[in-house]
DRENSE-536073 format. One record per residue (C-alpha): residue number from 1; residue in one letter; x, y, z. Coordinates in Angstrom, 2 decimals, padded with zeros to 5 digits. Each point is the difference from the previous one (the first is absolute). Example, Ala and Ser with C-alpha at 12.3 -4.5 7.8 and 13.67 -1.06 7.14 Angstrom:
<nodes>
num residuo c1 c2 c3
1 A 012.30 -004.50 007.80 .
2 S 001.37 003.44 -000.66 .
</nodes>
This chain:
<nodes>
num residuo c1 c2 c3
1 X 083.66 109.49 110.83 .
2 X 000.38 -003.35 -001.73 .
3 X -002.86 000.69 -002.43 .
4 X 002.11 002.81 -001.48 .
5 X 002.79 -002.44 -000.88 .
6 X 000.02 -001.44 -003.53 .
7 X 003.13 -002.15 000.39 .
8 X 001.42 -001.24 003.29 .
9 X 003.44 -001.65 000.05 .
10 X 001.20 -001.66 003.18 .
11 X 003.32 -001.68 000.91 .
12 X 000.93 -000.49 -003.66 .
13 X 003.30 -001.78 -000.56 .
14 X 001.75 -001.16 -003.15 .
15 X 003.51 -001.34 -000.50 .
16 X 001.95 -001.03 -003.07 .
17 X 002.56 -002.50 001.21 .
18 X 001.72 001.53 003.00 .
19 X -001.02 003.54 -000.96 .
20 X -003.04 001.23 001.94 .
21 X -001.73 002.62 -002.14 .
22 X -003.14 000.56 002.09 .
23 X 000.31 -000.42 003.77 .
24 X -003.32 000.00 001.84 .
25 X -001.30 003.01 -001.90 .
26 X -003.31 001.66 001.00 .
27 X -001.92 002.40 -002.25 .
28 X -003.48 001.54 -000.22 .
29 X -001.22 001.48 -003.29 .
30 X -003.02 002.26 000.43 .
31 X -003.00 -000.15 -002.33 .
32 X 000.06 002.51 -002.86 .
33 X 003.58 000.92 000.88 .
34 X 003.07 000.22 -002.18 .
35 X 002.92 -001.66 001.76 .
36 X 003.56 000.46 -001.20 .
37 X 002.62 -002.45 001.27 .
38 X 003.55 001.34 000.27 .
39 X 003.25 -001.81 000.64 .
40 X 003.44 -000.60 -001.41 .
41 X 000.77 -002.61 -002.64 .
42 X -000.45 -003.55 001.28 .
43 X -001.99 001.01 003.09 .
44 X -003.03 -002.10 -000.92 .
45 X -002.39 002.50 -001.59 .
46 X -000.73 -002.08 -003.09 .
47 X -000.10 -003.19 002.05 .
48 X -002.60 001.61 002.27 .
49 X -002.39 001.01 -002.76 .
50 X 000.48 -003.28 -001.89 .
51 X -000.91 -001.84 003.20 .
52 X -003.00 002.28 000.47 .
53 X -001.31 -000.79 -003.48 .
54 X 000.83 -003.71 000.26 .
55 X 002.91 -000.22 -002.44 .
56 X 002.25 -001.14 002.86 .
57 X -000.89 -002.15 003.00 .
58 X 001.28 001.31 003.35 .
59 X 001.76 -002.34 002.40 .
60 X -002.33 001.12 002.76 .
61 X -002.47 002.73 000.83 .
62 X -003.42 001.25 -001.02 .
63 X -001.25 002.20 -002.86 .
64 X -003.67 000.96 000.22 .
65 X -002.02 001.83 -002.65 .
66 X -003.25 001.37 001.42 .
67 X 000.45 -002.32 003.02 .
68 X 000.38 -003.05 -002.28 .
69 X 003.19 -002.04 000.37 .
70 X 001.95 -000.36 -003.27 .
71 X 002.96 -002.14 001.12 .
72 X -000.25 -003.72 -000.82 .
73 X -003.40 000.27 -001.67 .
74 X -001.22 -002.04 -002.97 .
75 X 000.67 001.05 -003.59 .
76 X -003.72 000.56 -000.49 .
77 X -000.20 002.35 003.00 .
78 X 003.21 001.74 -001.14 .
79 X -001.48 000.73 -003.43 .
80 X -003.11 001.43 001.63 .
81 X 002.16 002.44 001.97 .
82 X 002.17 000.83 -003.02 .
83 X -003.12 000.99 -001.92 .
84 X 000.00 003.12 002.19 .
85 X 003.75 000.63 -000.36 .
86 X 002.15 001.58 -002.69 .
87 X 003.79 -000.14 -000.26 .
88 X 002.30 002.25 -002.01 .
89 X 003.34 -001.80 -000.21 .
90 X 003.34 001.76 -000.11 .
91 X 000.86 000.34 -003.69 .
92 X -003.61 -000.67 -000.97 .
93 X 000.42 -003.75 -000.65 .
94 X -002.17 000.00 -003.12 .
95 X -000.18 -003.23 -001.97 .
96 X 002.11 000.49 -003.15 .
97 X -002.03 -002.51 -002.02 .
98 X -003.37 001.68 000.74 .
99 X -001.26 003.22 -001.52 .
100 X -001.19 002.96 002.09 .
101 X -003.62 -001.15 000.14 .
102 X 000.98 -003.54 001.03 .
103 X 002.41 001.30 002.63 .
104 X -002.55 002.33 001.58 .
105 X -002.77 -002.62 000.20 .
106 X 002.21 -002.98 000.83 .
107 X -001.19 -000.45 003.59 .
108 X -003.55 001.15 -000.67 .
109 X -000.39 -002.73 -002.61 .
110 X 000.98 -002.59 002.59 .
111 X -002.63 001.33 002.43 .
112 X -002.92 000.77 -002.29 .
113 X -001.63 -001.50 -003.09 .
114 X 000.59 002.74 -002.55 .
115 X -000.70 -000.06 -003.73 .
116 X 002.29 001.74 -002.48 .
117 X -002.04 003.22 -000.05 .
118 X -000.05 000.19 003.81 .
119 X 003.77 -000.57 000.10 .
120 X 000.58 002.82 -002.49 .
121 X -002.37 002.39 001.78 .
122 X 001.63 -000.72 003.37 .
123 X 003.49 000.56 -001.41 .
124 X -001.07 003.30 -001.61 .
125 X -001.58 001.25 003.23 .
126 X 003.11 -000.77 002.02 .
127 X 002.29 001.58 -002.59 .
128 X -002.05 003.19 000.22 .
129 X 000.32 -000.09 003.81 .
130 X 003.78 000.26 -000.37 .
131 X -000.12 002.59 -002.79 .
132 X 000.76 -002.27 -002.97 .
133 X -001.79 -000.39 -003.34 .
134 X -001.68 -003.17 -001.26 .
135 X 002.26 000.33 -003.05 .
136 X 002.66 -001.99 001.89 .
137 X -002.30 -002.96 000.83 .
138 X 001.68 -002.35 -002.46 .
139 X 003.58 001.12 000.56 .
140 X 002.50 -002.12 001.94 .
141 X 002.07 001.17 002.99 .
142 X 003.19 000.28 -002.08 .
143 X -001.77 002.57 -002.19 .
144 X -000.75 002.29 002.96 .
145 X 002.13 002.58 001.81 .
146 X 000.95 -000.63 003.63 .
147 X -002.62 002.45 001.24 .
148 X -002.72 -001.61 -002.14 .
149 X 000.99 -003.45 001.24 .
150 X -000.34 001.20 003.58 .
151 X -003.44 001.45 -000.69 .
152 X -001.16 -003.20 -001.72 .
153 X 001.24 -001.90 003.07 .
154 X -002.02 002.37 002.16 .
155 X -003.07 -000.59 -002.18 .
156 X 000.45 -003.74 000.57 .
157 X 000.35 000.54 003.77 .
158 X -003.38 001.78 000.15 .
159 X -001.83 -002.20 -002.51 .
160 X -002.24 -001.66 002.64 .
161 X -000.69 003.29 001.86 .
162 X 002.00 -001.19 003.01 .
163 X -000.44 001.39 003.50 .
164 X 003.67 -000.60 000.88 .
165 X 002.82 000.90 -002.41 .
166 X 003.70 -000.75 000.50 .
167 X 002.71 002.03 -001.76 .
168 X 003.60 -001.27 -000.08 .
169 X 002.24 002.98 -000.89 .
170 X -002.60 001.52 -002.37 .
171 X 002.28 002.76 -001.34 .
172 X 003.27 -001.94 -000.36 .
173 X 001.69 000.60 -003.34 .
174 X -002.25 002.91 -000.98 .
175 X 001.02 003.58 -000.71 .
176 X -001.26 002.64 002.49 .
177 X -002.91 001.06 -002.23 .
178 X -001.29 -003.55 -000.56 .
179 X 000.55 -000.79 003.69 .
180 X -002.33 002.89 000.85 .
181 X -002.55 -001.32 -002.51 .
182 X 000.04 -003.39 001.76 .
183 X -000.25 001.64 003.44 .
184 X -003.02 002.04 -001.13 .
185 X -001.62 -003.13 -001.44 .
186 X 000.52 -001.89 003.28 .
187 X -001.77 002.76 001.94 .
188 X -002.79 000.24 -002.63 .
189 X -000.60 -003.75 -000.10 .
190 X 000.03 -000.32 003.79 .
191 X -002.69 002.66 000.24 .
192 X -002.09 -001.41 -002.87 .
193 X 000.03 -003.56 001.34 .
194 X -000.06 000.90 003.69 .
195 X 002.98 -002.31 000.32 .
196 X 002.61 -000.56 002.68 .
197 X 003.49 000.23 -001.52 .
198 X 003.35 -001.35 001.20 .
199 X 003.14 001.17 -001.79 .
200 X 003.73 -000.52 000.22 .
201 X 002.09 002.89 -001.28 .
202 X 003.42 001.59 000.38 .
203 X -001.31 003.11 -001.76 .
204 X -000.69 002.63 002.65 .
205 X -001.89 002.19 -002.50 .
206 X -002.28 -002.96 -000.69 .
207 X -000.47 -000.63 003.73 .
208 X -000.96 003.60 000.67 .
209 X -002.58 -000.13 -002.79 .
210 X -001.68 -003.35 000.70 .
211 X 000.49 -000.82 003.70 .
212 X -002.33 000.39 002.94 .
213 X 001.66 -002.57 002.28 .
214 X 003.76 -000.65 000.04 .
215 X 001.99 -002.82 001.61 .
216 X 003.74 -000.65 000.07 .
217 X 001.40 -003.56 000.07 .
218 X 003.40 -000.88 001.43 .
219 X 001.35 -003.40 001.01 .
220 X -003.29 -001.65 -000.87 .
221 X -002.18 002.17 002.25 .
222 X -001.97 003.24 -000.21 .
223 X 002.15 002.55 001.85 .
224 X -002.10 003.09 -000.76 .
225 X -003.65 000.52 -000.90 .
226 X -002.04 003.15 -000.44 .
227 X -001.66 002.40 -002.41 .
228 X 001.74 001.78 -002.85 .
229 X -000.06 003.26 001.99 .
230 X 001.42 -001.71 003.10 .
231 X 002.82 -001.38 -002.16 .
232 X 001.09 003.53 -000.92 .
233 X 000.36 001.07 003.64 .
234 X 001.17 -003.19 001.71 .
235 X 003.25 -000.12 001.93 .
236 X 000.29 -003.79 -000.44 .
237 X 003.66 -000.35 -001.08 .
238 X -000.70 -002.81 -002.48 .
239 X -002.73 001.94 -001.78 .
240 X 001.99 003.25 000.07 .
241 X 002.95 -001.76 -001.63 .
242 X -002.17 -001.76 -002.59 .
243 X -002.12 002.91 -001.23 .
244 X 003.01 002.32 -000.17 .
245 X 002.36 -002.55 -001.53 .
246 X 002.70 000.61 002.60 .
247 X 003.00 -002.32 -000.37 .
248 X 000.57 -000.07 003.77 .
249 X -002.57 -001.10 002.58 .
250 X -001.39 -003.14 001.62 .
251 X -000.48 -001.87 -003.31 .
252 X 002.85 -002.40 -000.70 .
253 X 001.29 000.72 -003.48 .
</nodes>
């Protein structure tokens, strides 16, 4: 049923020079789902989600959010769509020159007319959502641990109460305990906001905690798609090799 699809990607292609990263890729993301995108390094995972959110323009193809085309639309229409999207970048990508409060509310301030009290209240609310104290509001990213930086980045990603949230390697660089904290927060926030989430991860523990849908990309196309439970029992040789980390198999290494 098309009305159960939040994001529909069709025939998406993107090349950098002679290197074709996405090659006519098709993908459906169900409403209220949590999709995890798997694939080896350089297979186009980050390019796919950056194209979906509008940070990269595809060479051809269609990306529809709630049946609304997002490719080649005006900046004004793009901003309207982005108001309902959050993005957690790999590494966090906090602005070094802005304090925690300014980082969290950066996009919200561009969308809404907020006074200084409203900005502070919003930042405090979002910090609490990710388990952090308002005591760090005026600190700068360099003064925070890696785990705290990641959680501040997550607070920024959910600042506008988005209905679609993208996560690019959300647990990269974190110890196993902090990675589990982030995974738990992703599940909690998805449920609180009723959001659809799309994540890239190489962390199979993270996948098993946050995923509902799983897809595997190879050579610029989706070569396997299914539920998390179906992933565990599939005999697809690509997926079997990937989730078990086998050095031999159909993947070219």
